[in-house]
C-alpha positions as CSV (number, residue, x, y, z in Angstrom):
1,M,-17.2,14.7,-25.7
2,K,-15.6,13.5,-22.5
3,K,-12.2,15.0,-21.5
4,K,-9.3,12.5,-21.4
5,I,-7.5,11.4,-18.3
6,I,-4.5,9.1,-18.6
7,R,-3.6,7.1,-15.5
8,V,-0.1,5.8,-15.3
9,T,1.7,3.2,-13.1
10,T,5.0,1.4,-13.6
11,V,3.4,-2.1,-13.7
12,P,-0.1,-3.2,-14.5
13,G,-0.5,-4.9,-11.2
14,S,-0.5,-1.5,-9.6
15,L,-3.0,-0.1,-12.1
16,G,-5.4,-2.9,-11.6
17,G,-4.7,-3.5,-7.9
18,L,-3.9,-0.2,-6.4
19,L,-6.7,1.5,-8.3
20,K,-9.1,-1.4,-8.6
21,G,-12.6,-0.2,-9.5
22,Q,-11.6,3.5,-9.5
23,L,-10.8,3.6,-13.2
24,K,-14.2,2.1,-14.1
25,Y,-15.9,4.6,-11.8
26,M,-14.1,7.6,-13.3
27,S,-14.9,6.4,-16.9
28,T,-18.5,7.4,-16.3
29,Y,-17.3,11.1,-16.2
30,Y,-14.1,11.1,-18.2
31,E,-12.5,9.1,-21.0
32,I,-10.0,7.0,-19.0
33,I,-6.9,5.6,-20.6
34,G,-4.4,3.3,-18.7
35,V,-0.7,3.3,-19.4
36,S,1.7,0.7,-17.8
37,S,4.2,-2.0,-18.7
38,Y,2.9,-5.1,-20.5
39,G,3.1,-7.3,-17.4
40,P,3.1,-11.1,-17.4
41,N,0.4,-13.3,-19.1
42,G,-1.4,-10.4,-20.7
43,L,-2.0,-8.6,-17.4
44,L,-2.4,-5.2,-19.0
45,Q,-5.0,-6.4,-21.4
46,K,-6.9,-8.2,-18.6
47,L,-6.9,-4.9,-16.7
48,S,-8.4,-3.2,-19.8
49,E,-11.2,-5.7,-19.8
50,Q,-11.7,-5.6,-16.0
51,E,-12.0,-1.8,-15.9
52,G,-13.5,-1.2,-19.3
53,I,-10.8,1.2,-20.5
54,K,-8.4,1.6,-23.4
55,V,-4.7,0.9,-22.5
56,H,-1.3,1.6,-23.9
57,A,1.8,-0.5,-23.1
58,V,5.0,1.3,-22.3
59,E,7.8,-0.7,-20.7
60,M,9.1,0.8,-17.5
61,T,11.5,-0.6,-14.9
62,R,11.2,-0.2,-11.2
63,T,15.0,0.5,-10.7
64,I,17.2,3.3,-12.1
65,T,18.1,2.3,-15.7
66,P,19.1,5.5,-17.5
67,F,18.9,4.2,-21.1
68,K,15.6,2.3,-20.7
69,D,14.2,5.3,-18.8
70,I,15.0,7.7,-21.6
71,K,13.4,5.3,-24.1
72,A,10.3,5.1,-21.8
73,V,10.0,8.9,-21.6
74,W,10.1,9.1,-25.4
75,K,7.4,6.5,-25.8
76,L,5.2,8.2,-23.1
77,Y,5.7,11.5,-24.9
78,K,4.4,10.0,-28.1
79,V,1.4,8.5,-26.3
80,F,0.6,11.9,-24.7
81,K,1.0,13.8,-28.0
82,K,-1.3,11.3,-29.8
83,E,-4.0,11.2,-27.1
84,Q,-3.9,14.9,-26.1
85,P,-5.2,14.3,-22.6
86,F,-6.6,17.0,-20.3
87,I,-4.9,15.3,-17.3
88,V,-2.1,12.8,-16.8
89,H,-2.3,11.3,-13.3
90,S,0.5,9.0,-12.2
91,H,1.1,6.6,-9.3
92,T,4.2,4.7,-8.2
93,P,7.7,6.3,-8.1
94,K,9.2,5.4,-11.5
95,A,6.0,6.0,-13.4
96,G,5.7,9.3,-11.7
97,T,9.1,10.6,-12.8
98,L,8.9,9.3,-16.3
99,S,5.3,10.4,-17.0
100,M,5.6,13.8,-15.3
101,V,8.7,14.6,-17.5
102,A,7.0,13.3,-20.6
103,S,3.7,15.1,-20.0
104,W,5.5,18.3,-19.3
105,L,7.4,18.0,-22.6
106,A,4.1,17.1,-24.4
107,G,2.4,20.2,-22.9
108,V,-0.3,18.4,-21.0
109,P,-2.2,21.1,-19.0
110,H,-2.7,19.1,-15.8
111,R,0.1,16.8,-14.6
112,L,-0.8,15.1,-11.3
113,H,1.2,12.7,-9.3
114,T,0.1,10.7,-6.2
115,I,2.8,9.9,-3.6
116,A,2.1,6.6,-1.8
117,G,5.4,6.1,-0.2
118,L,9.0,7.4,-0.3
119,P,11.7,4.7,-0.7
120,L,14.3,7.4,-0.2
121,V,13.4,7.7,3.5
122,E,15.5,4.6,4.3
123,A,18.3,5.5,1.8
124,T,21.6,7.1,2.6
125,G,24.7,8.5,0.9
126,F,24.9,8.8,-2.9
127,K,21.7,6.7,-3.3
128,R,19.8,9.2,-1.2
129,F,21.3,12.1,-3.3
130,V,20.1,10.5,-6.5
131,L,16.6,9.7,-5.1
132,N,16.3,13.3,-3.8
133,T,17.2,14.7,-7.2
134,V,14.7,12.4,-9.0
135,E,12.0,13.4,-6.5
136,T,12.6,17.1,-7.0
137,L,12.5,16.6,-10.8
138,T,9.2,14.8,-10.6
139,Y,7.6,17.5,-8.5
140,S,8.9,20.3,-10.6
141,C,7.3,18.8,-13.8
142,A,4.0,18.2,-12.0
143,T,1.3,20.8,-11.6
144,M,-0.1,19.1,-8.4
145,I,1.3,16.5,-6.0
146,Y,-1.1,14.4,-3.9
147,P,0.6,12.7,-0.9
148,N,-1.8,10.0,0.2
149,S,-1.1,10.7,3.9
150,Y,-0.5,13.9,6.0
151,G,2.7,12.4,7.3
152,L,4.0,12.1,3.7
153,M,3.1,15.7,3.1
154,D,5.2,16.7,6.1
155,I,8.2,14.7,4.9
156,I,7.9,16.3,1.4
157,L,7.9,19.8,3.0
158,N,10.7,19.0,5.4
159,N,12.9,17.9,2.5
160,K,11.9,21.0,0.4
161,F,11.0,18.9,-2.6
162,T,8.2,21.4,-3.5
163,T,6.1,24.2,-2.1
164,K,3.0,23.8,0.0
165,K,0.7,25.3,-2.7
166,K,1.5,22.3,-4.9
167,L,0.5,19.7,-2.3
168,K,-2.9,18.4,-1.2
169,V,-4.1,15.3,0.6
170,I,-7.4,14.2,-0.9
171,G,-10.1,13.1,1.6
172,N,-8.5,11.6,4.8
173,G,-5.7,9.9,2.9
174,S,-5.2,6.7,0.9
175,S,-5.0,6.2,-2.9
176,N,-8.2,4.1,-3.4
177,G,-9.9,3.9,0.0
178,I,-11.4,0.5,1.0
179,N,-14.6,-1.3,0.3
180,T,-15.8,-2.2,3.8
181,N,-18.6,-4.3,2.3
182,Y,-15.9,-6.5,0.7
183,F,-13.6,-6.5,3.7
184,N,-16.3,-7.5,6.1
185,P,-15.8,-10.2,8.8
186,A,-19.5,-11.0,8.6
187,L,-18.9,-12.7,5.2
188,Y,-17.1,-15.5,7.0
189,A,-19.1,-18.1,8.9
190,D,-17.6,-19.7,12.0
191,K,-17.7,-23.2,10.4
192,D,-15.6,-21.9,7.4
193,K,-13.1,-20.3,9.7
194,V,-12.7,-23.6,11.7
195,I,-12.0,-25.4,8.4
196,L,-9.2,-23.0,7.5
197,R,-7.8,-23.0,11.0
198,N,-7.7,-26.8,11.0
199,K,-6.0,-26.8,7.6
200,L,-3.3,-24.5,9.0
201,N,-3.0,-26.5,12.2
202,I,-4.3,-23.5,14.3
203,Q,-6.2,-24.6,17.4
204,S,-9.3,-22.8,18.8
205,R,-7.3,-21.7,21.8
206,D,-4.4,-20.2,19.8
207,F,-4.1,-16.5,19.6
208,T,-3.1,-15.8,16.0
209,F,-1.1,-12.8,14.8
210,I,-1.0,-12.1,11.1
211,F,1.3,-10.1,8.8
212,V,0.4,-9.3,5.2
213,G,3.0,-7.9,2.8
214,R,6.4,-8.5,1.3
215,L,8.7,-10.5,3.5
216,V,11.5,-8.1,3.5
217,G,13.7,-6.1,5.9
218,D,11.9,-2.8,5.4
219,K,8.6,-4.3,6.5
220,G,10.1,-5.1,9.9
221,I,10.0,-8.9,9.5
222,N,13.4,-9.4,11.2
223,E,12.0,-7.6,14.3
224,L,8.6,-9.4,14.0
225,I,10.2,-12.9,14.1
226,S,12.4,-11.9,17.0
227,A,9.5,-10.5,18.9
228,F,7.4,-13.6,18.2
229,I,10.2,-15.9,19.4
230,K,10.4,-13.9,22.6
231,L,6.6,-14.1,23.0
232,K,6.7,-17.9,22.6
233,N,9.3,-18.1,25.4
234,H,6.7,-16.6,27.8
235,Q,3.4,-17.6,26.3
236,N,1.8,-20.8,25.0
237,H,-0.8,-21.2,22.3
238,I,0.2,-18.5,19.9
239,K,0.6,-18.6,16.1
240,L,2.0,-16.2,13.5
241,V,0.6,-16.3,9.9
242,L,2.7,-14.7,7.2
243,V,0.9,-13.8,4.0
244,G,3.4,-12.6,1.3
245,I,6.5,-13.5,-0.6
246,F,10.2,-13.2,0.0
247,E,12.4,-10.9,-2.2
248,E,15.9,-12.3,-2.4
249,T,17.5,-9.3,-4.2
250,L,16.0,-5.9,-3.3
251,D,15.7,-6.3,0.5
252,P,16.4,-9.8,1.8
253,L,15.8,-10.9,5.3
254,L,18.6,-12.0,7.7
255,P,19.5,-15.7,7.2
256,K,18.6,-16.5,10.8
257,T,15.1,-15.0,10.2
258,I,14.5,-17.1,7.1
259,H,15.7,-20.2,9.0
260,R,13.3,-19.5,11.8
261,I,10.3,-19.0,9.5
262,K,11.1,-22.2,7.7
263,S,11.6,-24.3,10.8
264,D,9.2,-23.0,13.5
265,K,5.9,-24.9,13.4
266,D,4.1,-22.0,15.0
267,I,5.0,-19.7,12.1
268,I,2.7,-20.4,9.2
269,E,4.0,-19.3,5.8
270,I,1.1,-18.8,3.3
271,G,3.0,-17.2,0.4
272,W,1.1,-15.0,-2.1
273,A,-2.6,-14.9,-1.7
274,N,-5.0,-13.3,-4.3
275,D,-7.6,-12.9,-1.5
276,V,-6.2,-12.1,2.0
277,R,-9.7,-11.9,3.6
278,P,-9.9,-15.5,4.8
279,Y,-6.6,-15.3,6.6
280,L,-7.6,-12.0,8.2
281,A,-10.9,-13.6,9.2
282,I,-9.2,-16.3,11.3
283,A,-6.6,-13.9,12.9
284,D,-6.9,-12.1,16.2
285,A,-4.5,-9.2,15.5
286,L,-2.4,-7.7,12.8
287,A,1.3,-7.1,13.5
288,F,2.7,-4.6,11.0
289,P,6.1,-3.2,12.1
290,S,7.1,-1.6,8.8
291,Y,9.8,1.0,8.5
292,R,8.1,3.2,5.9
293,E,4.8,3.4,4.2
294,G,2.6,5.7,2.2
295,F,-0.9,4.8,3.4
296,P,-0.9,1.1,3.9
297,N,-3.8,-0.8,2.5
298,V,-3.1,-3.8,4.7
299,V,-3.8,-1.8,7.9
300,M,-7.1,-0.6,6.4
301,Q,-8.0,-4.1,5.3
302,A,-7.2,-5.6,8.8
303,G,-9.1,-2.8,10.5
304,S,-12.1,-3.2,8.2
305,M,-12.0,-7.0,9.1
306,G,-12.3,-6.0,12.8
307,L,-8.7,-6.7,13.8
308,P,-6.7,-4.6,16.3
309,C,-3.4,-3.6,14.8
310,V,0.2,-3.2,16.2
311,V,1.8,-0.8,13.9
312,S,5.0,1.3,13.6
313,D,4.8,5.0,14.4
314,I,5.3,6.1,10.8
315,N,3.1,8.1,8.4
316,G,0.0,6.4,7.3
317,C,0.0,3.8,10.0
318,N,-0.2,6.4,12.8
319,E,-3.1,8.1,10.9
320,I,-5.2,5.0,10.4
321,I,-4.7,3.7,14.0
322,E,-5.6,5.5,17.2
323,N,-3.2,4.4,19.8
324,N,-4.7,2.3,22.6
325,H,-8.1,2.7,21.0
326,T,-8.1,0.8,17.7
327,G,-4.6,-0.6,18.1
328,I,-1.1,0.0,19.5
329,I,1.5,2.2,17.9
330,I,5.1,1.4,18.6
331,P,8.5,3.0,17.6
332,P,9.9,1.5,14.3
333,K,12.8,-0.9,14.3
334,N,12.2,-1.7,18.0
335,T,11.9,-5.4,18.8
336,N,11.1,-5.0,22.5
337,A,8.4,-2.4,21.8
338,L,6.9,-4.7,19.2
339,Y,7.0,-7.6,21.7
340,Q,5.3,-5.4,24.4
341,G,2.6,-4.4,22.0
342,M,1.8,-7.9,20.9
343,L,2.0,-9.1,24.6
344,S,-0.5,-6.4,25.6
345,L,-3.1,-7.7,23.1
346,L,-2.4,-11.3,24.1
347,N,-3.0,-10.5,27.8
348,N,-6.1,-8.4,27.2
349,K,-8.1,-10.4,24.7
350,V,-11.5,-8.8,25.4
351,E,-10.0,-5.3,25.0
352,A,-8.2,-6.5,21.9
353,Q,-11.6,-7.5,20.4
354,N,-13.1,-4.2,21.4
355,M,-10.2,-2.4,19.7
356,G,-10.9,-4.4,16.5
357,N,-14.6,-3.5,16.6
358,R,-13.7,0.2,17.0
359,S,-11.2,-0.1,14.2
360,R,-13.8,-1.3,11.7
361,E,-16.1,1.6,12.6
362,R,-13.2,4.1,12.2
363,I,-12.3,2.7,8.8
364,R,-15.9,2.8,7.7
365,Q,-16.3,6.4,8.7
366,R,-13.0,7.8,7.3
367,Y,-11.8,5.6,4.5
368,E,-14.8,4.1,2.7
369,Q,-13.9,3.7,-1.0
370,S,-17.0,5.5,-2.4
371,Y,-16.2,8.6,-0.3
372,L,-12.6,8.8,-1.6
373,W,-13.6,8.2,-5.3
374,K,-16.0,11.1,-5.1
375,A,-13.3,13.3,-3.5
376,I,-10.9,12.5,-6.4
377,L,-13.6,13.2,-8.9
378,E,-14.3,16.6,-7.3
379,E,-10.6,17.4,-7.5
380,Y,-10.6,16.6,-11.3
381,N,-13.7,18.7,-11.8
382,T,-12.0,21.8,-10.2
383,L,-9.3,21.7,-12.9
384,K,-9.9,24.1,-15.8
């Protein structure tokens, strides 16, 4: 009989997106059960069919909601007592806290949590105190913590959330790696790229920057728009493609930034895209000035698609990108540095293309999905 592993995320979009394919792969070796919120339009059930695993629905919120959180811990506890798993492995902040507490109470022998980012990095005052306390609680209930980047491990140790013996980065980082056969620029013919460029009113002579992610302050969008405007004042024939959605409550953009996005014909707003590859295929470079990340999939995706990347000097980004070799690393929250980085690629198009080629090779060598899956499986197999 296969040992049971329960994988937990706050919302099913993370379980099916963040870990896409990994659950099906692991089910060859273990009985995998997914736990998450119901999600809209039967998303959790669709995930069950997609990955070929059993699922349990436990409603969890992404914000601090004490009464709902206590209820979720109780429901998770009942699931764990019923299923008697060998391992509970959680992802995403809220699911990590709730499931680590519940699995500790249920006596699960191996309680694993993957850290893919720390929202508390940008928090201050009482909010920072609360988040620090929650983080410490999560780590104390877990038997192992897996930061998905070496930079995150340093932050955890510097904040004394746990001891070094409880920490390990699997492989070279990332939570799921990347399928470089899927994120492959060779899949897109020139004629198809021309059709999409024409649809978006991008001319053949335009140098196109792209951003993929939530259009919020923490992703550096205010700085990106300011840098792009400055670039336009000195350069012709440039475009900026934004693939992602606004969040009006959690971390809204400045009104002037939103106005510029809506009014500037050279800023092309795509909105949500289920498949970002066609947009990466028509771009010349990724601009990703985020304030904080875990191990950003977007940078791996862009690199795998052969794009040079301008990224912030933060954990994850500065591990994926080699400065001046596969992209340009800039200080976070620095509009002028972002402008200079984008300008450098714009003024050196041949070298920018060479950076992109080297970036794809680096991604293929270090972050290929099959390599990471095997490394995670090996980690499970060491647990007794």
